[in-house]
C-alpha beads as a LAMMPS data file, in Angstrom:
LAMMPS data file: protein, C-alpha beads

289 atoms
288 bonds

1 atom types
1 bond types

-500.0 500.0 xlo xhi
-500.0 500.0 ylo yhi
-500.0 500.0 zlo zhi

Masses

1 110.0

Atoms # bond

1 1 1 -259.871 439.409 -35.666
2 1 1 -256.903 441.281 -37.179
3 1 1 -253.206 440.669 -37.773
4 1 1 -250.753 441.377 -34.921
5 1 1 -250.294 445.059 -34.424
6 1 1 -247.851 447.073 -32.338
7 1 1 -249.598 449.654 -30.217
8 1 1 -248.363 453.189 -30.875
9 1 1 -248.862 454.361 -27.276
10 1 1 -247.271 451.505 -25.338
11 1 1 -245.095 450.041 -28.042
12 1 1 -246.385 446.563 -27.190
13 1 1 -247.758 444.011 -29.603
14 1 1 -251.469 443.217 -29.486
15 1 1 -253.030 439.775 -29.523
16 1 1 -254.844 440.493 -32.749
17 1 1 -258.178 440.823 -30.916
18 1 1 -260.121 444.007 -31.498
19 1 1 -263.505 445.218 -30.222
20 1 1 -265.005 448.485 -31.356
21 1 1 -261.568 449.778 -32.314
22 1 1 -260.006 448.740 -29.011
23 1 1 -257.086 446.340 -29.403
24 1 1 -256.019 443.850 -26.685
25 1 1 -252.378 444.202 -25.668
26 1 1 -250.270 441.085 -25.594
27 1 1 -248.837 441.282 -22.058
28 1 1 -247.601 437.858 -20.955
29 1 1 -247.032 437.033 -17.287
30 1 1 -243.523 437.655 -15.961
31 1 1 -241.296 434.589 -16.240
32 1 1 -240.498 434.645 -12.527
33 1 1 -244.233 434.513 -11.725
34 1 1 -244.743 431.544 -14.049
35 1 1 -241.771 429.747 -12.525
36 1 1 -243.203 430.230 -9.036
37 1 1 -246.554 428.902 -10.253
38 1 1 -244.969 425.811 -11.802
39 1 1 -242.881 425.257 -8.659
40 1 1 -246.048 425.394 -6.526
41 1 1 -247.731 422.862 -8.783
42 1 1 -244.756 420.520 -8.491
43 1 1 -244.696 421.096 -4.712
44 1 1 -248.392 420.216 -4.401
45 1 1 -247.904 416.994 -6.368
46 1 1 -245.016 416.079 -4.095
47 1 1 -247.104 416.946 -1.038
48 1 1 -249.906 414.642 -2.200
49 1 1 -247.403 411.818 -2.520
50 1 1 -245.480 412.368 0.729
51 1 1 -248.327 413.318 3.121
52 1 1 -251.844 411.902 3.660
53 1 1 -254.043 413.698 1.179
54 1 1 -256.889 412.102 -0.747
55 1 1 -259.946 410.764 1.090
56 1 1 -261.873 407.709 -0.020
57 1 1 -265.187 406.266 1.117
58 1 1 -263.592 404.314 3.969
59 1 1 -260.050 405.646 4.383
60 1 1 -257.490 408.003 2.817
61 1 1 -254.084 407.887 1.133
62 1 1 -251.513 407.442 3.894
63 1 1 -248.614 409.151 2.127
64 1 1 -245.031 407.958 1.833
65 1 1 -244.011 409.023 5.358
66 1 1 -247.293 407.923 6.976
67 1 1 -247.650 411.149 8.959
68 1 1 -250.636 411.345 11.325
69 1 1 -251.443 414.605 13.119
70 1 1 -253.511 412.789 15.754
71 1 1 -250.618 410.513 16.601
72 1 1 -248.352 413.563 16.743
73 1 1 -250.772 415.283 19.129
74 1 1 -251.014 412.143 21.261
75 1 1 -247.231 412.061 21.534
76 1 1 -247.145 415.714 22.551
77 1 1 -249.828 415.140 25.183
78 1 1 -247.942 412.101 26.493
79 1 1 -244.740 414.121 26.692
80 1 1 -246.516 416.945 28.541
81 1 1 -248.109 414.472 30.942
82 1 1 -244.730 412.892 31.627
83 1 1 -243.217 416.293 32.341
84 1 1 -246.075 417.134 34.725
85 1 1 -246.235 413.731 36.417
86 1 1 -244.026 414.788 39.330
87 1 1 -246.210 417.803 40.141
88 1 1 -249.490 415.972 39.631
89 1 1 -248.364 413.163 41.922
90 1 1 -247.393 415.704 44.572
91 1 1 -250.772 417.432 44.316
92 1 1 -252.550 414.068 44.357
93 1 1 -250.977 413.325 47.749
94 1 1 -251.377 416.809 49.261
95 1 1 -254.453 418.455 50.736
96 1 1 -255.741 421.698 49.175
97 1 1 -254.834 423.560 52.371
98 1 1 -251.243 422.291 52.217
99 1 1 -251.036 423.121 48.493
100 1 1 -252.058 426.710 49.251
101 1 1 -249.152 426.979 51.714
102 1 1 -246.504 425.515 49.387
103 1 1 -245.294 428.208 46.921
104 1 1 -244.102 425.745 44.253
105 1 1 -247.189 423.533 44.400
106 1 1 -249.418 426.599 44.542
107 1 1 -247.821 428.038 41.404
108 1 1 -248.401 424.780 39.484
109 1 1 -251.920 424.343 40.895
110 1 1 -252.906 427.881 39.925
111 1 1 -251.793 427.358 36.322
112 1 1 -253.472 423.953 36.091
113 1 1 -256.592 425.160 37.888
114 1 1 -256.964 428.153 35.569
115 1 1 -256.686 425.942 32.478
116 1 1 -259.148 423.403 33.870
117 1 1 -261.554 426.158 34.911
118 1 1 -261.502 427.829 31.499
119 1 1 -262.156 424.504 29.801
120 1 1 -264.885 423.184 32.089
121 1 1 -266.343 425.957 34.270
122 1 1 -266.085 429.240 32.360
123 1 1 -269.022 428.446 30.003
124 1 1 -271.335 428.856 33.030
125 1 1 -269.369 430.939 35.539
126 1 1 -267.501 433.094 32.950
127 1 1 -263.746 433.600 32.753
128 1 1 -262.326 434.568 36.116
129 1 1 -265.512 433.440 37.880
130 1 1 -267.321 436.673 36.979
131 1 1 -270.659 434.831 36.869
132 1 1 -273.589 434.940 34.475
133 1 1 -277.365 435.302 34.981
134 1 1 -278.431 432.221 36.907
135 1 1 -274.831 431.186 37.649
136 1 1 -273.150 432.561 40.772
137 1 1 -270.101 434.825 40.852
138 1 1 -267.096 432.979 42.262
139 1 1 -264.959 436.085 42.745
140 1 1 -266.961 437.707 45.551
141 1 1 -267.347 436.714 49.186
142 1 1 -270.895 435.345 48.951
143 1 1 -271.030 431.547 49.036
144 1 1 -274.198 429.459 48.988
145 1 1 -272.526 426.223 50.098
146 1 1 -269.451 427.713 51.804
147 1 1 -266.222 429.174 50.468
148 1 1 -263.442 427.365 52.334
149 1 1 -261.085 425.109 50.415
150 1 1 -262.818 422.077 51.927
151 1 1 -266.276 423.401 50.992
152 1 1 -265.244 424.216 47.432
153 1 1 -263.557 420.834 47.017
154 1 1 -266.688 419.044 48.207
155 1 1 -268.920 421.036 45.869
156 1 1 -266.626 420.312 42.927
157 1 1 -266.370 416.645 43.798
158 1 1 -270.077 415.894 44.127
159 1 1 -271.760 418.750 42.308
160 1 1 -275.050 420.434 43.091
161 1 1 -278.286 418.562 42.428
162 1 1 -276.322 416.196 40.202
163 1 1 -278.669 413.350 39.331
164 1 1 -275.858 410.810 38.919
165 1 1 -274.161 411.386 42.291
166 1 1 -275.558 410.063 45.564
167 1 1 -273.524 412.518 47.668
168 1 1 -274.352 415.619 45.677
169 1 1 -275.186 418.895 47.397
170 1 1 -278.948 418.896 47.351
171 1 1 -281.748 421.066 48.690
172 1 1 -284.988 421.857 46.895
173 1 1 -287.153 424.913 47.388
174 1 1 -290.899 424.159 47.453
175 1 1 -293.047 425.374 44.561
176 1 1 -295.183 427.560 46.791
177 1 1 -297.451 428.779 44.016
178 1 1 -297.431 425.921 41.513
179 1 1 -298.273 423.421 44.282
180 1 1 -300.806 425.795 45.893
181 1 1 -298.984 426.000 49.205
182 1 1 -299.550 429.758 49.187
183 1 1 -302.077 431.777 47.208
184 1 1 -301.159 434.728 45.018
185 1 1 -301.844 437.311 47.736
186 1 1 -299.683 435.456 50.227
187 1 1 -296.870 435.163 47.694
188 1 1 -297.103 438.918 47.130
189 1 1 -296.831 439.550 50.877
190 1 1 -293.829 437.234 51.240
191 1 1 -292.134 438.987 48.317
192 1 1 -292.691 442.362 49.986
193 1 1 -291.188 441.028 53.211
194 1 1 -288.145 439.711 51.325
195 1 1 -287.751 443.149 49.732
196 1 1 -287.987 444.713 53.190
197 1 1 -284.929 442.720 54.285
198 1 1 -282.918 444.995 52.012
199 1 1 -285.011 448.096 52.784
200 1 1 -286.669 447.928 49.362
201 1 1 -290.297 447.180 50.256
202 1 1 -292.921 449.427 48.661
203 1 1 -295.908 448.184 50.673
204 1 1 -295.113 448.138 54.388
205 1 1 -298.482 446.613 55.319
206 1 1 -297.955 443.716 52.892
207 1 1 -294.403 443.269 54.168
208 1 1 -295.694 443.036 57.722
209 1 1 -298.258 440.395 56.688
210 1 1 -295.501 438.521 54.922
211 1 1 -293.321 438.422 58.035
212 1 1 -295.271 435.581 59.635
213 1 1 -295.691 433.753 56.341
214 1 1 -291.916 433.907 55.888
215 1 1 -291.342 432.634 59.420
216 1 1 -293.713 429.716 58.848
217 1 1 -292.558 428.701 55.376
218 1 1 -289.113 430.089 54.597
219 1 1 -287.112 430.759 57.769
220 1 1 -286.241 427.083 58.301
221 1 1 -283.985 427.244 55.227
222 1 1 -283.191 430.939 54.817
223 1 1 -282.911 431.855 58.502
224 1 1 -285.249 434.097 60.506
225 1 1 -283.699 437.265 59.062
226 1 1 -283.157 435.819 55.575
227 1 1 -279.425 435.525 56.207
228 1 1 -279.243 432.095 54.548
229 1 1 -278.074 428.725 55.876
230 1 1 -274.978 427.469 54.069
231 1 1 -275.341 423.883 55.244
232 1 1 -278.633 423.799 53.344
233 1 1 -277.416 425.752 50.346
234 1 1 -280.011 428.480 50.914
235 1 1 -278.889 431.949 49.785
236 1 1 -278.834 435.140 51.773
237 1 1 -281.949 437.176 50.959
238 1 1 -280.865 440.296 52.818
239 1 1 -277.963 441.288 50.593
240 1 1 -277.930 442.637 47.031
241 1 1 -276.719 439.461 45.314
242 1 1 -279.429 437.693 43.315
243 1 1 -279.206 434.871 40.814
244 1 1 -282.667 435.067 39.269
245 1 1 -283.689 438.701 39.523
246 1 1 -283.736 441.191 42.383
247 1 1 -286.973 443.013 41.497
248 1 1 -290.357 442.056 42.903
249 1 1 -291.461 440.258 39.740
250 1 1 -288.356 438.062 39.874
251 1 1 -288.885 437.272 43.568
252 1 1 -292.562 436.443 43.029
253 1 1 -291.656 434.146 40.139
254 1 1 -289.035 432.394 42.247
255 1 1 -291.496 431.828 45.107
256 1 1 -294.238 430.631 42.759
257 1 1 -292.106 428.107 40.851
258 1 1 -288.432 428.319 41.782
259 1 1 -285.539 427.832 39.399
260 1 1 -282.699 425.814 40.916
261 1 1 -279.319 425.395 39.315
262 1 1 -277.565 422.110 38.602
263 1 1 -273.801 421.657 38.630
264 1 1 -272.075 418.464 37.421
265 1 1 -270.244 416.206 39.843
266 1 1 -266.769 416.934 38.534
267 1 1 -265.254 414.135 40.604
268 1 1 -266.731 411.726 38.064
269 1 1 -265.168 413.615 35.132
270 1 1 -261.853 414.932 36.454
271 1 1 -259.146 413.220 38.500
272 1 1 -258.563 414.226 42.098
273 1 1 -255.426 416.264 41.279
274 1 1 -257.399 418.507 38.929
275 1 1 -260.230 418.802 41.436
276 1 1 -257.709 420.087 43.990
277 1 1 -256.156 422.499 41.496
278 1 1 -259.629 423.778 40.612
279 1 1 -260.463 424.263 44.297
280 1 1 -257.251 426.212 44.887
281 1 1 -257.823 428.361 41.813
282 1 1 -261.466 429.152 42.616
283 1 1 -260.536 429.899 46.223
284 1 1 -257.940 432.401 44.980
285 1 1 -260.323 434.357 42.756
286 1 1 -261.029 436.775 45.569
287 1 1 -263.904 435.422 47.561
288 1 1 -262.423 432.352 49.213
289 1 1 -262.744 432.060 52.977

Bonds

1 1 1 2
2 1 2 3
3 1 3 4
4 1 4 5
5 1 5 6
6 1 6 7
7 1 7 8
8 1 8 9
9 1 9 10
10 1 10 11
11 1 11 12
12 1 12 13
13 1 13 14
14 1 14 15
15 1 15 16
16 1 16 17
17 1 17 18
18 1 18 19
19 1 19 20
20 1 20 21
21 1 21 22
22 1 22 23
23 1 23 24
24 1 24 25
25 1 25 26
26 1 26 27
27 1 27 28
28 1 28 29
29 1 29 30
30 1 30 31
31 1 31 32
32 1 32 33
33 1 33 34
34 1 34 35
35 1 35 36
36 1 36 37
37 1 37 38
38 1 38 39
39 1 39 40
40 1 40 41
41 1 41 42
42 1 42 43
43 1 43 44
44 1 44 45
45 1 45 46
46 1 46 47
47 1 47 48
48 1 48 49
49 1 49 50
50 1 50 51
51 1 51 52
52 1 52 53
53 1 53 54
54 1 54 55
55 1 55 56
56 1 56 57
57 1 57 58
58 1 58 59
59 1 59 60
60 1 60 61
61 1 61 62
62 1 62 63
63 1 63 64
64 1 64 65
65 1 65 66
66 1 66 67
67 1 67 68
68 1 68 69
69 1 69 70
70 1 70 71
71 1 71 72
72 1 72 73
73 1 73 74
74 1 74 75
75 1 75 76
76 1 76 77
77 1 77 78
78 1 78 79
79 1 79 80
80 1 80 81
81 1 81 82
82 1 82 83
83 1 83 84
84 1 84 85
85 1 85 86
86 1 86 87
87 1 87 88
88 1 88 89
89 1 89 90
90 1 90 91
91 1 91 92
92 1 92 93
93 1 93 94
94 1 94 95
95 1 95 96
96 1 96 97
97 1 97 98
98 1 98 99
99 1 99 100
100 1 100 101
101 1 101 102
102 1 102 103
103 1 103 104
104 1 104 105
105 1 105 106
106 1 106 107
107 1 107 108
108 1 108 109
109 1 109 110
110 1 110 111
111 1 111 112
112 1 112 113
113 1 113 114
114 1 114 115
115 1 115 116
116 1 116 117
117 1 117 118
118 1 118 119
119 1 119 120
120 1 120 121
121 1 121 122
122 1 122 123
123 1 123 124
124 1 124 125
125 1 125 126
126 1 126 127
127 1 127 128
128 1 128 129
129 1 129 130
130 1 130 131
131 1 131 132
132 1 132 133
133 1 133 134
134 1 134 135
135 1 135 136
136 1 136 137
137 1 137 138
138 1 138 139
139 1 139 140
140 1 140 141
141 1 141 142
142 1 142 143
143 1 143 144
144 1 144 145
145 1 145 146
146 1 146 147
147 1 147 148
148 1 148 149
149 1 149 150
150 1 150 151
151 1 151 152
152 1 152 153
153 1 153 154
154 1 154 155
155 1 155 156
156 1 156 157
157 1 157 158
158 1 158 159
159 1 159 160
160 1 160 161
161 1 161 162
162 1 162 163
163 1 163 164
164 1 164 165
165 1 165 166
166 1 166 167
167 1 167 168
168 1 168 169
169 1 169 170
170 1 170 171
171 1 171 172
172 1 172 173
173 1 173 174
174 1 174 175
175 1 175 176
176 1 176 177
177 1 177 178
178 1 178 179
179 1 179 180
180 1 180 181
181 1 181 182
182 1 182 183
183 1 183 184
184 1 184 185
185 1 185 186
186 1 186 187
187 1 187 188
188 1 188 189
189 1 189 190
190 1 190 191
191 1 191 192
192 1 192 193
193 1 193 194
194 1 194 195
195 1 195 196
196 1 196 197
197 1 197 198
198 1 198 199
199 1 199 200
200 1 200 201
201 1 201 202
202 1 202 203
203 1 203 204
204 1 204 205
205 1 205 206
206 1 206 207
207 1 207 208
208 1 208 209
209 1 209 210
210 1 210 211
211 1 211 212
212 1 212 213
213 1 213 214
214 1 214 215
215 1 215 216
216 1 216 217
217 1 217 218
218 1 218 219
219 1 219 220
220 1 220 221
221 1 221 222
222 1 222 223
223 1 223 224
224 1 224 225
225 1 225 226
226 1 226 227
227 1 227 228
228 1 228 229
229 1 229 230
230 1 230 231
231 1 231 232
232 1 232 233
233 1 233 234
234 1 234 235
235 1 235 236
236 1 236 237
237 1 237 238
238 1 238 239
239 1 239 240
240 1 240 241
241 1 241 242
242 1 242 243
243 1 243 244
244 1 244 245
245 1 245 246
246 1 246 247
247 1 247 248
248 1 248 249
249 1 249 250
250 1 250 251
251 1 251 252
252 1 252 253
253 1 253 254
254 1 254 255
255 1 255 256
256 1 256 257
257 1 257 258
258 1 258 259
259 1 259 260
260 1 260 261
261 1 261 262
262 1 262 263
263 1 263 264
264 1 264 265
265 1 265 266
266 1 266 267
267 1 267 268
268 1 268 269
269 1 269 270
270 1 270 271
271 1 271 272
272 1 272 273
273 1 273 274
274 1 274 275
275 1 275 276
276 1 276 277
277 1 277 278
278 1 278 279
279 1 279 280
280 1 280 281
281 1 281 282
282 1 282 283
283 1 283 284
284 1 284 285
285 1 285 286
286 1 286 287
287 1 287 288
288 1 288 289
C-alpha cells in the first residue's frame, strides 16, 4: 500500500494500491451511469410496492394496484369472444357446406379453423396437414374414411377408435401372425401379393400364392384389388401412400401384428362451431372431395 500517486502516462490519480510495481488507477464510474443505477434501484423498489412481487408459502404480495395478469388475460379473452360471438353463432347455425359457399363465413371459418388445427391437430398431422410417420397427410386426395365435408365433420366429431365415444369410427385389422391365423410363409406370400398391386413384387410365385390368401382374408375390408373400402376405414393398398412403411418388412410387420391409429373424439373437447371450422379448414388443404 502506498500514498496516492498521479500516473505520469494518463495523468490520473491511483488508488494507492500497487502490485509488483503496477499501480491501480482511480477511475470512478461516470456520474450519469451512477444516477441511472440509483434511478433503477428506486424504480425497482417502487415496482415491488405497486405491483405483485414477493411470493410467500401460500400467497404473494398483491401490490398497491392489485394487478393480476391472469385476470387481464381473462378480460382480453372475454372481449375477443364477445367480438366473435356474431360469427360463431352464424357458424353454429350453418352447415359446413353452406359455410364453404358463403365468402364472409368462409373467411372467418378458415382463420378459426387454422388456429384450432395448429393448437390441436398439428402435433400429429403437422402444420398444414403435411402428415407424419403413422399419421395421415390431410393435404392430398387419399382419404381412409372419406374426404367430403360431411365425412371430415363426422370423423372430427367422433374420432377414430376413440375409447370414450360410442359412435367413433372403428374397424380393427386382425393380428394374422400374432393370433396364428396365418403362418410366416403365408404372411410372406400375402405381402408379396400386396407388393404386386403396385408392381413391386420380387417373387411372382409367392405373389400368386398370396392372391388367394388375400381374397380369403383381406379382400372383405380392402377390396378384391386392394383399392380400400372407405366405409370400413380400410386403406388403399394399390397406391404409393403408406402410413407404416411401404417396404416388404413394413408390410409383413403390419400383417403379423398391425398398428392402428387412434384419434380423439374432438366433439367432446371442442364446441360444434369449432368442429365446423376445422372441417372447412381441413377440407381446403388440397385434398377435400
